N, C-alpha and C positions, 0 to 999 in steps of 0.2 A: 473547606474540605464538600465535597462532593461525599453523599452518603448515601446509602440505596432509597432513603425516602427522599432524598434532595431528586433522586433519577425519575420519583413520577412525578413532576410539577407542569408546569405547561415548558414548551420547549426554548420560548425564548429566555426565561429566566435561566432554565436547566445550560444553555449556550454561555450567559454573563459566569453563571457558576464553574462552570467548564473552563471557561477562559480564566480566570482567576486560579484556577488550581493547575495548572501546568505548570511545572517547572523546569528549566534547561540545567542545571547543575550537572545530572548527570550523562547528560552529551556530551557538555563540555570536558567533564572528566573523564571519557572514553575516549577523548579528541585528545593528539599528540599535536608533535611540530609539524608530522607528515599527514594524516589522513584520520579516520576515526577506524581505532580498532572493535574487531571481529564480537571477541568473546569478553567476557569477566567471570574470576572466581568470584562467586559473594558479588559486594560491589565495586572489587578493586579490576581494574582492566589487565589483560590476560595479554601481553604482549607477546608472548613468544608466536603466539596464534594467529600475529599479524593482521590483514586488513584485507576485505574483496571490495570489489568495486559491488556487488551486490547493497551490504550495508551504503558504502558511502552514495551510491544514487539516491538511497532511502535521503541517504541526511541529505542530499541538496534537495531533494524535492522539498522535504520539510523546512529547510534552512531560505531556502527562495520563497516561502509565504511566509513566515512567520516574523518577521519584520514589524510587518504591520500588525501584527496581533500581540505580543511580546517583544515589544520594541528595546534592544541591548545593544552597547556598542560590539559587542564580542560577535557578534553573529556575522556581520562584515569581513568581520576575516577569517569566521568559520565556513562563510562563503564561497571566498574565493581562494582557500587552504581546500576544500570539496572540490573545485571545479577543475584546479589544476592536476588534484590526482586523479582525476579523469582523463583529462587529458593526455597525460604520461598514458594511462593504460588502455591506450586507444592505438593500433595498429597504421601504417600508413593506409590501407587497403580499406580501413573503419571498424572493422572485427572488434572486441575488447578480451583484453587477459582479464580474468578475474582476482586472481590470489596472488599476493604480494606476501612475505614471508617480514618477521622480523626485522633482519638484516635490510631491508628494503629492496631484497631480489625479487623479482617478477619470479612465479615457481610453474607458470601453467604458458598453454601454447594459446591466440587468441584465438578466439571460437566465438559461435552464435548460439547464444544462450539465453536466458534470464535475465543474467546480465546487462545484456546489450541491449535488451526493451526495457529495462528499469532506468537504463541509462537515459533512452531516449525521453523518457517519461518526464528525467530531472531533467534533460536541457530545455523540453517544450516548458515546464515549469519557471525556469530559468528565463526564458524570452518572454515570457508570460509575465515581466515584473515589473517594476521599477529598478532593478539591480542597475549600477554602469552599463553605459555602452559598451565597454571594451569586453564586459565581462557577458553580455549577451551575442556577442559576436560570436566571442570563441563559443558559446553553448550551440550557436546554429550552427558552428562549422562539425562539430561533434555530432551531432543530430544530425546534418545530410549525408556526411559517412557513415552514418551507422543504420539511416534507414530503410538503404537498399537490402541489405542483412536481413533484417527484420519481415520484411517482404516476404525472403528466401523459407523464411522458419519452419520446422513442423511444429515447432511449439505451439499450441495457443494462447499458452502465459504471453511470452513472447510477444505477440500478437498483441493481446491484452494491451499489456503495458506498454506498445508503440501506438494502438489506439488514442490509451491517456495522454500523453503526449501530443499526437496531433491534434489533439483537441483542444491541448492547452495552448499549442504556438495557435492555433486559426485563430482564439479569443483576441490576439494582439495581431492578428494582418488576416482579417473575414476576410478582404478581397482576393486571396493565392487559393486561384483554384486546383493548383497541383497537391498542394494538401488538403484541401476536400475529396479531391480521386484517389488522391493515398489511404485516407482517412474511411472513404467508402470501401476500397478493396481488401482492407483487413480487418474491415467488421463486416464483411462479407465474407470473406474466411474464417472467420468464428459463425457463422451464419451453417456455411457448407459443415463444419465440426458437428455443431448441434444436430441439425438434422441427418447427418450418417449414422449417429448413435446414439440420441434419443429416440424413446419407446414407452408404451403405457409406462404407469409407473419409474419411470429412468427419463426425467427430462434434463436431459447433459448436456455435455459438448464431449465428452471423454467416454472410454467402458471402466473408467473411476474417479471417484472424488475424495483427491489427497490433497496438496498445501493450496493456500492462498487463492481458496477455492473463488470466492464472493469477485476477485476482479474480472473475473469471464464476463459475469453479469453488466460489472460498474461499467467495463467498456463498450457494453453497446445500447448500455445506458447514456453514457457519453456520446456517441457517435447519433444516438436519436437525438439527443438535446443539441447537437453542432449539426446533423443533417436534414433532420426534418422524415427522416423514413421511417414509416410503421412497421416496417419489418424487423428492423431491430430491438424495437420499443416491447411490440409481443413477445420475440425471444426473452429478452432480458427480465420481461415478468414471468414469463414461461421455468427459466430457469431459476431464477432468484424465488419463487412460491415454492418451485421443489428443495434447495437448498436451505430455507426458512423451513419447510417440511421434517426436512434430516435432521435437522441440527436442534428443536427446539424439543425437547422432555418435561413434562409437569412444566409448562410454562417459563423455563431455564433454557438459555442456549448452550449446549453441547454442540463444541467445533467437534468435527473428526479429528482423530488422534490419527497420529501420525507412527501410531504403534502397530502397523496396521491397513492403516484408510479404509476407504470403501469402495469394495470391487463391484462391480453389475454382478447378483444374482447374489450377493454376502451377505458377509454381517459388517457392521460399520464400525472401526474403533473407536473405544469412547476415550484412549488415553494413547499418546499425550498428548494432551489438549496444550497450541501452542496461542500467542499471543496474536501473531500475522494475519490468524483466522481470527482473532476476534476484531481487533482493528479493520482489516477488508471490510468484513461483513456490516462497520458502524461509516465507516464513507459509502456503500455500497446502498443503505437501505437508508443512508442520509438525502443523496441523491437520488435514490426512485422515491421517496417521498419529497420531495421537493416537488417533482415530476410530474407525480399525480395523484399526492394528499392522500394517497389509501393509510385508512386505520393500519392494516395488517402491517403495511411499513412501520409507523411510528411505533408498533410494537413492538418488531422486530429491532430497531433499533435500540429501542431502550434496555430492551433482553441484552443486547450483543454489547452496548454502553456498560449495562449492569454487568458483566462477567467480570468487568476488571475492580470492578468493589467491592467481591464476595458475592454478588448472585453465581454462582458456579456452583458445582457438583461436593466440591471438598469445604463452600464457602468459608474460601482464603484470599486475603486482597489482592490484587495482581499487582497494582500502581500505588506507589511510595509517592503521595501528594507531596511531602514535606523534602525531597529530592529531584523529584521527576525521573524515578528508576522506576523500570517496568522487570517486572518477576519473572525468569523463562518461559511459564508456565506451571501446569497441573496434570502430576501423575502418577499412580493409583496409590503411591504412597502421600501424595500430597503436594506442598509447595514447590518447583524446584529454586531454590533460592539463589540462583545463580543472574544476574543484571547485565546480560550485553544489548547490542546495538540492536539488533533485529526488533528484541523485545519493545527495548525502548524509543525505539522508532513507530512502531506498529501503534501503538497509543497515540503518540506526538499527530500521527498522519491520521490518526481515528479522528482527536479534538478538534485538530484543524480545517477538515473538512467537513465534520459536523457542524462546526461556527460556522465555517461557508457559506451552508445550508442553512441555517436555523438562526442567524442571528440577524432580528429583524433592522437592525441598526445600522446593519452594512449596505 
């Protein structure tokens, strides 16, 4: 079990404790014969609310990495199921539907949104894995059809997720200059967003700090890691430093709340705090720490991870290490006791990336 006191131990030891604390039972419980269900009512899957590509792409990103850390016979079936679902949700032109109801009817038109970027990230993780060759080839097909749409997107997050997918795929094929060119193009587009919107006291990519914020910084860190372009590292650090400053209150991680966000020139929302923010911050600061060995990133990493274990504004434990479930966040009244897939996967992805970047035995 990970406790607040253990969070202060040496990072390698903490990585081992975290690896031991991860459970996959709730993720499997949220998965039916078709895919991962979107929501839960308390701990019970809410089947009527159906499925999203967003959540299944997150799940596949995790599942592609998880076998090496948490071996389970169930994972291979989960990986194939998730990939089949995402194949189904992609239209012939490469765009993706996002929504399917509990009767397995697709309920939206194919589009270019965050779900498309997350799918590219998931496919990159599959390609950069030891999964069977046929699955990696299927992932490459989805990746190649979706990537042109990400390049046309106006969403910084869609581009950031695509950067993460490109960086994953580059790890498996360092000689593919086209992958590097596309990663450079998308990372440069994020730089342009930052240069257009940032000002003194507002070192950010948009005029609002809203959801999954740390991914924008993470994308530039991994672009620097893959390409060595210092401008990416400089902007990644400037924006992450701003985000850390914005989300640290009395040495506690306090993510931007979804009940109002944080508009430039306004006041930031403190609730509702969601696991997606803490998980993204864990991932980003672990990558940043690995690249820079900066003490400020180590401190921010511990604080973001601590948020799941009670080091938050309500002193509530978000992650249940008996089942692997994660509560849906913190509101003004206290704990949101639902345990949906986005929240659980936020923790699982954060734990995985933390271990990848801090476990000295790997």
